[in-house]
C-alpha positions, 0 to 999 in steps of 0.5 A: 500500500505504501508504494501506491500512496507514494505514487499518488503523492508524486502524481499530485505534486506533478499536477501542482507543478503543471498548474504553475504558470505566468501569462500576459493579461494585456497586450495580447500576442500579435497586438499593435499598440501605441506608446505608451501602453499598459502591460498587465501580468498574471501568475497561477499556482504561486503567490506574489511576494516582493524581492527579498522574500524567499517564501516557498512558491512565491516570487515576482515578475520581470519583463524582458524586452527583446531578450531571451528567457533566463534559465532556471536558477540563474539571476535575472540581470538589471538593465534596459532589457530586463525590468524588475518588479520587485515590489510585487507589481502586476502591471506597468506602462511602457513607452517604446519607439515604433517597431516589432518587439518580443516581450517575455514575462519571467517569474523569479524568486526573492533573489531574482533567480528565474523559475523554470518551465512554465514560469516565463511567457513570450508574446510579440507586439508591434508598436506603431 
């Protein structure tokens, strides 16, 4: 009976991990926007906490502009292409010049270490 219980618990844990994800509330993938425009983030299966808080299953958003996602466990840099929302913000207003952009939302822990699969989401937009 114990192996069956272990299998059930492992299955439940895997299901919980599969439910952890981030998404863009707006803009939609493929949208054409005018600057400035609003960007809203969402997270499922985890809670938002400010930078520095290392509570399990928590973190905060980062927005990457025309940058590749950060690998799990690596620290997200601080520069013009990697915007940190360490106070726990879930939206911002961007002012970008006209052009095509890839926006990547990346969720990370209190030390800005990126979470793995499912905790980043990429969309493409056009700023007119």
